[in-house]
N, C-alpha and C positions, 0 to 999 in steps of 0.2 A: 336798137340802141349801140352806141359807141362804148359805153361804160358800164357795164350791169350793177355796179356797186351804187353807183350815182342814180342809174333810173330805179333801182330797187329802194333807196334811201327817199327819193323823191315821191312816189307812188304810197309807200307805208308809212312815211313821217310826214308828210303833207297832208295826203287825200285819205288816209285811212283804211288803204287797202292790205290785206292780207298775202303773205307769201303762198303760192298753192303748188309751186315746182320751182327747182333751180337745178337745172341738167346743163352743165358746163357753159355752152354758148347760148342758152335758152333758158327764158325766165316768163313765169306765169304768176300773176297778181289778180286778186278778185276781191268785190265788195259788193255786198246783198246779191243782185243778181247778175252781176257785171265779172266778167272775166277777159283779161287782156293777156295777150301772149306776145313776147318780144323776143328777137334773135338778134345774136351780136353782129353788127354792120360798123366794124373799126373806121372803113373808109368813109361814113355817111358825113355828108356836109350840111350840117343845120340851117345854113340859109338856101339850101335847094330842097330840104326835104318838105315834101306835101302829104305826110301822113297825116290823117284825121280820124276822129273817133267821135261819134254821136252817143251820148249816153241820157237817158228817160229817167226822170226821177218824179216824185210826189211831193218832194219837200225842198224845193229849190231855193225858196227864201232863207230855211235855217242853214242847209247846205253853203249857200253864199256866204253868209253870216259866220258861219264856223271860220271858214276858209279866209275870210278878211281878219277875224280875230286870231287866227294862227299864222298872220303875215304871209300867207301864200299870194303871190305875185298874181294878180289876175291880167287876162291880154290887155294890152293897152287899148284895143278897140272893141273888147269884149265884156265891159260892164253889163251887169244884170241889167235886162230892158225887154220890154214887150215887144214882139217882132210882128208884123203885119200878116204873118202866115198863121198865125195863131198859137204861137208859142212864146214862153218867156223863157229867156235864155241867156248863158254867159260863158265865157270861155278862157281856158289856160293854155300856157304852152309848156311842155314837159322839157326836161334838160338839152333834148335833142329836136325840139321845135315841132314836135307832134303837136298838132291842134286839137285840144280836147274840148268840146262843147258840150255843155249840160242843159236841158233842156225840159219844160214840163209844159203840158197842154194849158192853155187858159180855158179851154170848153169843158172840163172836167167837172 
């Protein structure tokens, strides 16, 4: 993360995470069984960031709709869709262009 306050605001206010720890240049957020840790990297160029996280859920349709209702921007190429590998997925980009993909198996 380049800016801890911006990262914290995005995850807490837009995605419904809770703060688990804030230690100088280190931030931890969590939601359900997901915990994400960030470290400060002021020199990060978001256009060159290849960071990514894949999160699984059992309520993807509801989560996707909640994000749309709250005007959270969905990745331009990542709207909710069925994938050929048996997942229903969508994607977001956080303020530093970390790719967040949320998926649910369609075989459950």
